[in-house]
N, C-alpha and C positions, 0 to 999 in steps of 0.2 A: 198403815202400820203393817200390812201384809207384805212379806218378803216373797218375791217370785223369781224363779229361774226363767230365763227368756224363752226356753223351749215350751214352757207351759203358758202360752198366751192364748187363752181360750176365747178371746174376743176377735181373733184374726179372721175367722170364717163365720160371720154372722149368718144364720139361716135365712134364706129368702122366704117370702110369704108361702106358707103351706108346706115348708120343708122342716125336717128335724135332722140336725147334724148328730151323727154318732162318732164318738172319739174312741179309737182303739189305742190304748197306752201300753207301750212295750219297752223293754230295756233292762230287765233284771232287777235284783234287789238293790236297795240303797239308791234307787233312782229318783225317789221323791214323788212317785205317782200318787200314792194314796194321800199323802199329806197335802199335795197341791189341790187335788180334787176336793178334799174335805174343806180346805180354805175357800175354794171357789163356791162351794155350796153355801157356806156361811155368808159369804159376801152377797150372793144373789138373793138369798132368802131374807137377809136383813136390809137390803136396799131397794128391792123391787116389790111392787104391789101384785098380789094374786100370783105368787110364784112359790109353790110348794115343792118340796124335794122328796124323793123316795130313794132310800139306800138299801140295797139288797145283797144278801148272800144266800148260798144254797140252803144252809141249815140254820135253824132257829138258835141252836146253842152257840154257834160262832157269831151269829148276828147280834145277839143281845149284849155281848161284851166286846167283840172285836171292832166292827165298824162303828158301832155306837160309842164305844169308849174313845175312839180316835176323834169323832166329831165333838164329843164333850171336852176332850183335852184341848182341841183347837179353839173352841169357844172361850175357854178360860185363858189360854195363851194370848188371845186377841183382846182380852179384857172386856168381854161381852157377857160375862156370867150374869150380870144384872139385867140384861135385856131378854134372856130366854128363860122359859119355864122348863126345868129339866127334872122330871119325876125320877124317883129312885128305880122304879121297875117298869114304868109304862114305856112302850116302844114308840113314843111320839114326843118330840121336842117342839115347843111353840114359841114363836117370836111374840112377846107381849105387846109390841107396839103396832105391828101391822097384821097380826093374826096368822102369818104364814107358818106352815108346819113342816117339820122334817120327820118323815115316816121311816120306819125300819121294818122290812118285810123279808121273809124267807120264801124262796120260790120252789124249793125241792118238795113238792107235795102233789096230790092228785090234781089233774088239770081242771076237774070240775069244781075245785074248791077255791078258785082264784077270785070269784066275785066278792067274797067277804073282805077282800083286801083293798077294795077300791077306796082311794082317798076322797076327802071332801075338798072340792075346788079344783083348780087347774094345777097341772104338774109342769114345772119349768125345767127340772133336772131329775134324771134317773141315774143312779150310780150303782153299777154291778161290780162289787169288790170280789176279788178272787174269782173272776169270771169263767174259770175253767174247772172249778171244783165240783160241779154237778155231775150226776151220772150220765147225762146226755144233754143235747141241746134242746130237746123237746120241752122240758120244764121251763127253761130259760125263755124260749120263744113264747110259750104260753103266758108267762108273766108279763112280758113286754106287750103282747097283744092286748092284755087287760088294761094296761095303762095308756096305750096309744090314744084312746078316745078322750083322755083327760089332758093331753099335751097341747100346747099352744104355740103360736108363732114365736120362734126364738128358743124353743125347747132344745135341750141337749141330753144325750145319753152317753155315759162314760163307762167303758169296760177297762178295768185294771186287773192285771194278772201277771204271773210269772210263768213262762212256758213249761209244760210238762216234759220230763225227759223221755217219756215213751212216745216215739214218733207216730204210733198208731192212735194216740189219744184223739177223741173227737174234736177237741178245741183247736187243733192245728188247722184242719180244713175249714172249720167254722169261721175263724177270724181272718184267714186268707181270703175267703170269699167276701167277707165284710169290707175288707180293705179295697176291694175292686169297685165298690159302690161309689157313685158320685156324691152320695150323702154321707160319706165317711171321711173323717180327718184322722190320719195316722200320725201318732206322736211317739217318737223313739227318743228316750233319754236315759242315760245311765249315770253312774256315780260321778263321772268326770265332769258332767255338765252342772252338777250341784255341789261340787267339792267344797265351795266356800261355806256351805251350810253344815258340813260334816265336821265332827270333832277330830282332833288329831289321833285319838285312840282308834276311831273307826277307820280312818284313812290308813293307819299302820296295818290294821287287820286286812284290809282289802289288798294293799300292796304285798303283804306277806303271802296271801292266797295266790296272787299272780305269779310270784316267784316259785312257790312250792308245788302248786298243782294247777297247771294252765287250763286243763279241761274243766275242772271245777270252777275256776275263775270265770271262764267264758260262759259257762252255764249259769252260775249263781249271780254274777255281777254284770255280765254283758247281755244276758237274756238270750243266748244262742241255744239252739237245739243241737247238741253235739253227741257223737257216738261215744258212750262211756264203756270202758272195760276196767274201771277202777273202783275205788271205794265209794260207798254211798254216804259215809259219815267222815269225810276228811276234816271236818271241823273239830273232831275229837283229837286232843293232844294230851298225851300222858303227863307231860311236864306242867300242864295247866290244870287239867281236870281230875287228875289222880292225886289225892291229898291224904295226909295222915289223919289219925283220929283227933289230934289236937286242933285241927282246922275247925271241926264241928264245935268243940268245947269253947274255943276262943270266940267263935261267932256268937254263941249264947252269952258269954261274958260281956260282949260289946252291945248287947241289947237286941241281937238278931234272934229272937226267940222262935221256937218251933210252933207252928200253927196246926199241923196235921201230920200224923204218921200213917201212911197209906201203904199197905202190903199189896203189891200188884202181882198177879198170878197168871202164868201160862201153864196150864195143867194137863196131865194125862194120867191114866190109871193102868194102862196095859203096856204097850210097846213104846209109848211116847214119854219124853222127859217131862218132869214137873219142875218149874222154876218159880221162885218167889223173890221179888225185889222190894226190900223195905225202904221206902222213900219218905223223907222228911221235907215237907214244904215249910220254908222259913218266912219270917216276917218280911224280909227284903226280896221276896219272890224267888229265891234260890231253891233248888231241889237237890237234896243230898242223899245219895244211896249209901246206906250204912253197912250193908253186908249182902249176902246172897244165900238162898236155900236152893239146893240143886239135887234132884234125884234122877239117876239114869237107870231105868229098869233093864236095859240091855247089859249093863255091867254087873248088876246085882240081881234083882228080881222085881216083877210087877207087884204093886201094892194096891189093896182095895181102898176105896175112897175113905173109909173110916180110919184106916191105918195112916194114909197120907195126911188126913186132918189132924190126927194125933201128933204126928211128927212136926207139922207146921205150927201147931199150938206150942210145942216145946221150943221151936225156933223163935216164936213171938216172945215167949217168956224170957228166953236168953237175951234177946235184944233189949227188953225193958230192964232186965237185971244189970246189963252192961251200961246202959245209958239212963241213969236216974233222972236226968233232965226231962225225960219223956214220960215220967210217971203220971202227970196230969194232962198229957197231950191227947187230943181226940184221935182215936184209932179206928181204922176201917180197912176193908178189903175191896179190891176190884179184880174181877176174874174175866178171863177169856169167855166168850159166850158159846164155845163148843161143848159137846156133851160131857167129855172127860172132866173139864174144869167145873162144869155145873154140878156134877156129882160131889166133887170135893167141897164146893161152895156150900151146898145144902148140908153136908155133914158138919162143916165148921159152924154154921148157923145153929143147927139143931143140937149139937153136942157141947158147944162152947159159948154160944150166945154172941158171937161176933157180928158186927155190922158189916154186911156184905152186899155188893152190887155187881152185876154183870156189865161189862163194857158195852156201850151202845153205838150203833152205826159205824162199824169199822170201815174206814176208807184208807186203803193201804198207803197210797202216795200222800194224801193229805196228812195222815197220821205221822208218816215219816218226816214230812216237811216241818211239822210242828216240833218234833224232837231236834231236827236240824236247826230250827230257829232258836230253841232253848240253848243248844251248844254254842251257836253263833253269838248269842247274847251273854255268854259266860255265866249261865244260871244253873248249870248242872255240874255236880261234883260226885266222885266216887271215892269212898274211904278205902284206903289200902289196908286190908285186914290180914295180908300175908297168906291168903288162901280162903278156904271155906270148910265148914264142918259137914261131913256126910252123916246124916242122922241115922241112916239105916246101918252103916258100918260102924258108927260111933267113933269115927276118927277124922282128923283134920287133913285135908288135901292142900297141897301148896300152890296149885295153879289157880288162876282167876278166870272162870269161864266167860264172864261178861266182857273182859278185855279181849279174849280170844274171838268172841263173836263180833264185837263192834269194829275191831281192826281187820276183819276179814270179810265183812258183809259187803257184797259188791254187785255190780251190774253184769248182765250177760251181754257181750259185745254183739251177738247176732240179733237179739230181740230188743236190746237197749232197755230191758226190764230187769227186775230182780232175778238173779240167778237161782234156779231151782235146786233143792236138795241141800241148802245151807243149814247149818246149825244156828238157830236164832232164838232160842227159848227165853233166855234172860233178857235179851234185847227186846223181844216182843213184849215181855212183861213190863219193861221200863216204858216202852212206847204206849202201852195201855194206860200206865200211870200218868204219863205226861198228858195224854189226850184227855184223861178224866179230870185232871186238876186245872189245866190251862185251856183257855179259849184262844188266846193269841199271845204267845210269849213276847212278841215284839213290843206290844203296848202294855205288858204286864197285867193282862185281864184274865179272869178266872172263869171256869166252867160252872156257873152258878147252879145250873140244873143238877149237875152231879153232886155238888156240895149240899144242896137241899135234900137230895135223896139219902145222904148219909147223916143227915141231921146236924150239919155244921154251919151252913150259910146263914149269915145275918147281914144287915145293911152295913155294919161296922167292920166286917171281916176283910173286905177287899180294900186294904190300904197299906 
């Protein structure tokens, strides 16, 4: 019952005795890499004796909902839910017939802490999903060294990832060297090779990208490392993502109810701007930005943390007064973890009793890609409010700073990295919110660790 693209024939190169084959899977988004590896893991675990699997990502937050969610989804798609024991929270899935297990492990930790992660029994497959998201190759190699002693004849290691746009990133050199090994099979497959598995809507989106932004298309869907001098968020389209207030109200009438109102904050108290993005997470996984709070001390004057907290509290009350549908919605804040934001966060907690959390483990490119995925999945919308209210001046300004930021946020052609000196405060606030709510927008999985911290998560929330 498993559908395979011919490029993903993992039985072509069976390991000789005493060898382990490593597969480096390349080719850009929508190439089917993760889905095919997930299916292969389920097939081997359910048909072979003494063949356990280990699925890895760098961070535990992404691991628990990203790669695990995809494995669970594939188990149910293949009609094998009856065969596997899938606990709600445990990071181990067990085949009830042969006892094989699928373990989920995070490798971004101290090297000395890997021994506690050793599985019971032999390991037939290791899958390193998003194999370039770690801070360096050291942690990844340390994890693999731990598992080598458990691997058997016929074992396979899979590395799936999308190339980083920064050519200096450690992963480029790391995987080039792996490809030169006699024990490595290189698999390159892009969307054209699995087009028959893709919906017409997805195919239209890819073809549109090819015609409108060739560099983005080559990087995103072909997996090429290209020199960018353009926008980082070409997925953003005003005609698609910029909607009126009625869009939100109509969604609620159709049963798409709000689950969480999260105020994401990038704050400063002296010479830096303070930006707040009110984000509503909806039942169908959409994220709707209702308005924006923006204070520029260079145009007015710097504000003390208590004064900033007072104005943000007024902003929150105005949002709740405008949208009565949010009256009983769970409300929380997520802040940047720099000192300026933390001072405002503590004042909001002490003076007004809000539920607040600082964003954890900021990873610039991974966080940006998560927002790119959200836009690419058409899960983000911005309400057109005709401007925003400056609470210090007590007047309404007609420009939209978020649109100014997202439509000008770009790469530096010399370094192929984010251009320095850009204004990005509301954009950063939104990225913090997306990072906090979602683990992987592509599979509609949530950041359960963050939801627990703000007192929201339950086993019935993620549906």
